C-alpha beads as a LAMMPS data file, in Angstrom:
LAMMPS data file: protein, C-alpha beads

104 atoms
103 bonds

1 atom types
1 bond types

-500.0 500.0 xlo xhi
-500.0 500.0 ylo yhi
-500.0 500.0 zlo zhi

Masses

1 110.0

Atoms # bond

1 1 1 208.839 -419.439 261.113
2 1 1 211.773 -417.947 262.993
3 1 1 215.144 -419.322 261.837
4 1 1 217.034 -421.410 264.347
5 1 1 220.423 -423.059 264.799
6 1 1 221.175 -426.179 266.847
7 1 1 224.122 -426.017 269.217
8 1 1 225.694 -428.437 271.674
9 1 1 226.254 -426.843 275.079
10 1 1 225.334 -428.621 278.315
11 1 1 222.940 -430.510 276.027
12 1 1 221.674 -429.939 272.520
13 1 1 219.950 -426.585 272.445
14 1 1 218.336 -424.386 269.820
15 1 1 219.308 -420.761 269.345
16 1 1 216.574 -418.427 268.079
17 1 1 217.094 -414.763 267.301
18 1 1 213.692 -413.104 267.337
19 1 1 212.700 -409.627 268.469
20 1 1 212.313 -410.819 272.054
21 1 1 215.867 -412.166 272.062
22 1 1 217.129 -408.877 270.610
23 1 1 215.246 -406.948 273.288
24 1 1 216.555 -409.204 276.069
25 1 1 220.124 -408.766 274.777
26 1 1 219.722 -404.995 274.619
27 1 1 218.266 -404.846 278.112
28 1 1 221.076 -407.015 279.529
29 1 1 224.004 -405.307 277.775
30 1 1 222.692 -401.805 277.188
31 1 1 223.377 -401.765 273.467
32 1 1 221.757 -403.087 270.333
33 1 1 222.665 -406.468 268.927
34 1 1 223.532 -404.547 265.752
35 1 1 226.351 -402.815 267.632
36 1 1 228.343 -405.978 268.354
37 1 1 231.273 -407.029 266.216
38 1 1 230.578 -410.553 264.979
39 1 1 234.275 -411.115 264.356
40 1 1 235.456 -410.096 267.841
41 1 1 232.891 -410.737 270.568
42 1 1 233.515 -409.329 274.004
43 1 1 232.960 -412.116 276.543
44 1 1 229.918 -410.385 278.058
45 1 1 228.428 -409.898 274.592
46 1 1 228.927 -413.553 273.674
47 1 1 227.355 -414.800 276.906
48 1 1 224.464 -412.331 276.609
49 1 1 223.627 -413.187 273.007
50 1 1 223.692 -416.938 273.666
51 1 1 221.581 -416.399 276.788
52 1 1 219.050 -414.209 274.952
53 1 1 218.803 -416.718 272.092
54 1 1 218.136 -419.570 274.556
55 1 1 215.458 -417.915 276.675
56 1 1 212.727 -419.233 274.380
57 1 1 213.640 -422.722 275.672
58 1 1 213.940 -421.872 279.339
59 1 1 213.024 -418.438 280.687
60 1 1 214.673 -419.272 284.019
61 1 1 218.180 -419.386 282.478
62 1 1 220.529 -416.715 283.747
63 1 1 223.533 -415.225 281.964
64 1 1 225.695 -416.786 284.682
65 1 1 224.338 -420.270 283.924
66 1 1 224.932 -419.769 280.215
67 1 1 228.435 -418.459 280.931
68 1 1 229.212 -421.778 282.605
69 1 1 228.303 -423.570 279.350
70 1 1 230.914 -421.565 277.458
71 1 1 234.664 -422.132 277.739
72 1 1 237.637 -421.163 275.563
73 1 1 237.481 -424.442 273.624
74 1 1 233.914 -423.974 272.365
75 1 1 234.030 -420.233 271.669
76 1 1 234.924 -420.698 267.971
77 1 1 231.970 -423.054 267.423
78 1 1 229.588 -420.796 269.341
79 1 1 230.760 -417.738 267.410
80 1 1 230.214 -419.619 264.146
81 1 1 226.692 -420.654 265.234
82 1 1 225.808 -417.083 266.260
83 1 1 227.142 -415.785 262.951
84 1 1 225.060 -418.398 261.095
85 1 1 221.979 -417.485 263.123
86 1 1 222.436 -413.765 262.471
87 1 1 222.811 -414.452 258.741
88 1 1 219.661 -416.612 258.661
89 1 1 217.636 -414.183 260.791
90 1 1 218.367 -410.915 259.035
91 1 1 216.681 -409.875 255.789
92 1 1 218.673 -409.566 252.627
93 1 1 219.734 -405.929 252.257
94 1 1 217.619 -403.987 249.795
95 1 1 219.434 -400.837 248.830
96 1 1 216.227 -399.263 247.513
97 1 1 214.443 -399.527 250.846
98 1 1 215.445 -398.388 254.278
99 1 1 214.042 -399.559 257.573
100 1 1 213.784 -396.433 259.740
101 1 1 211.937 -398.289 262.489
102 1 1 215.033 -400.346 263.311
103 1 1 217.772 -398.254 264.849
104 1 1 221.279 -399.503 265.190

Bonds

1 1 1 2
2 1 2 3
3 1 3 4
4 1 4 5
5 1 5 6
6 1 6 7
7 1 7 8
8 1 8 9
9 1 9 10
10 1 10 11
11 1 11 12
12 1 12 13
13 1 13 14
14 1 14 15
15 1 15 16
16 1 16 17
17 1 17 18
18 1 18 19
19 1 19 20
20 1 20 21
21 1 21 22
22 1 22 23
23 1 23 24
24 1 24 25
25 1 25 26
26 1 26 27
27 1 27 28
28 1 28 29
29 1 29 30
30 1 30 31
31 1 31 32
32 1 32 33
33 1 33 34
34 1 34 35
35 1 35 36
36 1 36 37
37 1 37 38
38 1 38 39
39 1 39 40
40 1 40 41
41 1 41 42
42 1 42 43
43 1 43 44
44 1 44 45
45 1 45 46
46 1 46 47
47 1 47 48
48 1 48 49
49 1 49 50
50 1 50 51
51 1 51 52
52 1 52 53
53 1 53 54
54 1 54 55
55 1 55 56
56 1 56 57
57 1 57 58
58 1 58 59
59 1 59 60
60 1 60 61
61 1 61 62
62 1 62 63
63 1 63 64
64 1 64 65
65 1 65 66
66 1 66 67
67 1 67 68
68 1 68 69
69 1 69 70
70 1 70 71
71 1 71 72
72 1 72 73
73 1 73 74
74 1 74 75
75 1 75 76
76 1 76 77
77 1 77 78
78 1 78 79
79 1 79 80
80 1 80 81
81 1 81 82
82 1 82 83
83 1 83 84
84 1 84 85
85 1 85 86
86 1 86 87
87 1 87 88
88 1 88 89
89 1 89 90
90 1 90 91
91 1 91 92
92 1 92 93
93 1 93 94
94 1 94 95
95 1 95 96
96 1 96 97
97 1 97 98
98 1 98 99
99 1 99 100
100 1 100 101
101 1 101 102
102 1 102 103
103 1 103 104
């Protein structure tokens, strides 16, 4: 089962970071999700990652609609939820093995 994180936006929603969400993010932003700084999101990165992680609920959502759900007051909570989701979704690092199929 794909890990998920509940978040309150316009209503309670569920963020999921699967390969489709990663692909949607990359297509929207033009860079890999692994290239974003989790400590200092650019606004477009934050909107795009939330959008990509919500598409499983509603494929008609647009980044603009998601951007309207985000405001300066909820950015810390959203950043925390994205950080939690990334932590839950990524495998524990195994220094003995590398994963050449996944490029940063």
